C-alpha positions, 0 to 999 in steps of 0.5 A, a space after each residue: 499499500 503506498 503511503 500517504 506521501 507517496 499518494 501525494 507525489 503521484 497525484 501532484 499534478 491533479 492536486 496542483 491543478 484543483 488547488 489553483 482552481 480553488 484559489 480562483 473560484 474561491 471568494 477572498 473574504 476578509 478578517 472580521 472587523 472590529 476591535 482586537 482587544 477589550 474587557 468585559 465581564 464581572 468576576 475574577 480577573 482572567 488575561 486571555 490570548 487568542 491566537 493563530 491564523 484566519 479562523 482565530 482573526 474571524 474570517 467568515 464573521 463580519 465583526 469580531 463580536 460575532 467571531 471567536 474572540 467575541 463568542 469566547 469573551 461573552 461566554 466567559 463574562 458570566 463568571 470572570 472579568 475577562 481581558 482579551 486580545 486577538 493576535 491572528 492573521 490570515 495565512 499564518 502557519 505555525 512557525 510563523 506565528 511567534 514572530 506575529 506574537 512578538 510584534 504585536 504584544 509583550 503583555 502577559 496572559 493567563 490563558 491562551 486559545 490557539 487555532 492553527 494547523 489548517 495552512 500547515 496541512 494545506 502546505 503538507 508540512 511534515 507531522 513531526 516537523 509541525 509538532 516541533 514547531 508547536 512545542 516551540 510555540 507553547 515554550 514561548 507562550 510560557 517564558 514570554 508571556 507567562 501563560 499558565 494554560 494553553 487550549 489547542 483547538 484541533 486541526 479541523 477535518 479538511 476533508 469535509 470542507 465544502 470548498 475542496 474537491 475530490 481528491 485534494 480534500 481527501 489528501 488533505 483531510 489525511 494530512 489534517 489526520 496526520 498532524 493530530 496523530 502526532 500532536 495528541 499523545 504530545 500533548 497528553 504528556 503535558 499538564 498545562 496544554 490542553 487539546 480541544 476537539 469542538 464538534 465542528 458539524 461543519 454544516 455548509 449552510 453554517 459555514 462562510 460563503 467561501 466554504 472554507 471558514 466557519 460562519 457565525 453559528 459555528 464561531 458561537 459553538 465553538 467560543 462556548 466550548 472553549 469557555 466551557 473547558 476554561 470555566 471548568 478548569 477554574 472552578 476545579 482549581 486547575 487555573 
């Protein structure tokens, strides 16, 4: 049986042609408008960093209020006074995030929520290399920003993205699973990083118009899911 890498090589002419077609026909949506930092809620203070690529930047939502940042902050606000900040940019891979973070803020945070891996998937990043880059990022979060606990959003199943045709979707789906196969056991060995697997749903009617990014309803469910995990850790004394 051919390995995933061998299949990618054999299919590379087809995959390249399909990738170009997807780029040409898919609308390029803007990042969500509005402030990328704020404070809301009442209760004990919580400093929150939301870090990542286009989904962390809110592509697919009109404003940050409807994106992950707004939905997460609103869900936390019932129990904590959350000071939040978004550091995110469309197209970034995990390896490029530390530079963006260093140029964006020197602040310290209690909690970080990351949304990364889709661009590493589409670039067919080797899983072992991606794992090292992910571990390096979390070392930066601990050492330079005082993050006490990070919540890592699982790489979504790209084979279910409506924008992607077959066999491109199948290849990228296998790649996303390969990244998760190295990440999950690695995170199980550390105590301050938690892997979160949202129930994406990925109903085409609830995704953005490009068929590649979440729509507001998916952002709402995602934000609530992350908030539930953070609040549970606060109540139990993990944070």
